[in-house]
N, C-alpha and C positions, 0 to 999 in steps of 0.2 A: 409575403405581405407587399402591399404597394409601397408603404413607408415602413422602414424597420425601426422598431422600438419595443421595449418590454412593457410599455405603459398600456393601460386599458383604453385610453383615448389618445389619438394621434392626430397631428396636424398634417394634412395632405393637400397641397395645392390651395391652401387657404380654407379648406373645409376640415372640421374636426370629425373624425370617424372613429367609431368603436372598433375593437378588434374583430368583432363579428361582422361588421359592415365591410371591413377591409378583406376579410376572408371571402365574403360573398362577392365582392368586386373582383378579387383575384380569380375566383372560380368562374365567374361570368366571362372575364377576359380570356381565360384559357379555353372556354367553350367557343368563343368567337374565333380564336386562333385555330382551333381544331376545325371549325367550319370553313375557315379560309383555306386551310391545307386541303381539306376534302374537296372543296370547289376546284382547286387547282389540280388535284389528282384526277378528277373526272375529266377535265379538259386537256391535261398534259401528262398522261400516264407514263410517257417516256422519262419524266423527271421524278418518278416515284422515289428512287434512292435519295436524290437531292432534297426533295420536299420533306422526307421523313427522317433526316439525319440529326436533327437538333435536339438537344436537351434544353428545355425551357427554364429560365431563371428570372425572377423579378429584378427590376432595375428602375432607377429613378429618372431616366431620360425618356427617350421615345422607344426605339429599338436599337439593338447592336448585335453584332455577331463576330466571332473569331473563327467561324467555320465548323465549330463543334457545338457551341452554345448559342441559343437565341435568347438574348436578354430583352425584356419587354417591361413596359410600364403599364400596369392594369388600367390606370387612369387614362393614359394616352389611347390604349386600345378601345376603351369604352367610349371616350369622347369622339374618336375618329369614326367609330362605327355609328354612333348617334348622328353625326354630321353627314356621313356618306357611307352607306352600308358596304360599298365595294372597296373602300379605302383599306381595310385590313387585308383583303385578298391581294390587292395590288402591292401593298407594303411587304407582305410575306413573299410574293414572287420577286420583288425588288431585292430582298435580302438573299434569296436562293440564287438569283442570277449573279450577284456579287461573288458567291462561292463557286458557281459553275465557271465563271470567267476568271476566277482566282485573283480578284482585285486586291485582296488583303495581303497578298505576297508581293510586297513592294519594298524597294530600297529606301532606307531611312533618309537619304539625301534628296528625295523627291520633294517638290514643292507641294506640301500637304493640301493647301487650299485648292490648288489647281487640280491635283490628283483626285481629291474628293469630288469636286465638281464633274470632272471628266468621267469618273466611274458612275456617278449617279445619272448623268446624261446618257451614257452608253446603255445602262440597264433599262432606263425609262424608254429609250428608243426601241429596244427589243420588245418591251411590253406593248408599246404602241403598235409595232409591226405585227405582233401576234393577233391583235384585234379581238381579244376575248371580251365578251359582253360583261363578264364578272369583274373585269379590271378597269372598266371605263369610269373615269372620274372627271370632275370639272376642270382640273388643270391640264388635261390631255391636249386640248386644242392650243392652249398657250405654249405648251412644251413643243408641240409639233412645228409651230412657226419658227421657234428658235432653232430647232434641230434641222429643219429644211434649209435655213440660212447657212448653218455650219456645214451641212452635207454638200452644199453648192461650193463651198470653199475647200473642203478636205476630200470629198469623194467617198469617204467612209466614216462611219460613226463608231469606231472602236474607242475604248478609253484612251489608248495610246495616241490615236490621231487627234482626238479632242484635246488631250493634254498638250500636245505639241502646238495645236492651234492657239489655245489660250496662253501658253507660255510665250508665244511670239507676240501676243497682244500686250503683254506686260501690264495687265490690269492690276490695280491695287486690291488687297484682300477684301475690302468692303464691297467692291464691284463684283468680284467673284462670288461673294456670299449672297448678294442680291439675286444673281442668276441661279445659284444653287438652291435658294429657297423655293424656286419653282419646281425643282426636281428632287427635293429632299424627301427621304423616307426614314433614314436610319443614321445613327451616329457611327463614325468610323474610328473612334479613338483606340479600339482594340487592335487595329491593324498595325499600329506603330509601336508596339511593345514586344 
């Protein structure tokens, strides 16, 4: 279910939905995620194992992963697909690249705000560099301007280089979050437990 409850009516994001409506929403969200994975498999066959590794589970946020599970919000998937059909494809690849680059294996003493931003920027840069038509979204051009500026400073856009760059800037958490909003696709809370 999108929202977990034993009641026949549930409140989800301000909307009251019946159990049947929630089941339909979850089924449709799973179909969109399957379509996203299939789109990526057609274009990136070398990532077959990485793209197919997840066990999907409902979640109340956006997306999240621990490398084994892909947590998703049916509501988020449906709204993002409605707003921009390529968004779930890009988000799925974003999550897979976190796993490929092993971003979730991080020391607990890392500055989480800075690490989250650096990881999101690194995977979004990789997606932009791939140039797949199925992953092109409105935020791409805005991201690229920021990434080009950082590349000029660091020479490389790995999560580690970006992390060191932002740590040296000593920006407050709200400033890091403003930048991260441009690169955000998934929640990283599972990485730190």
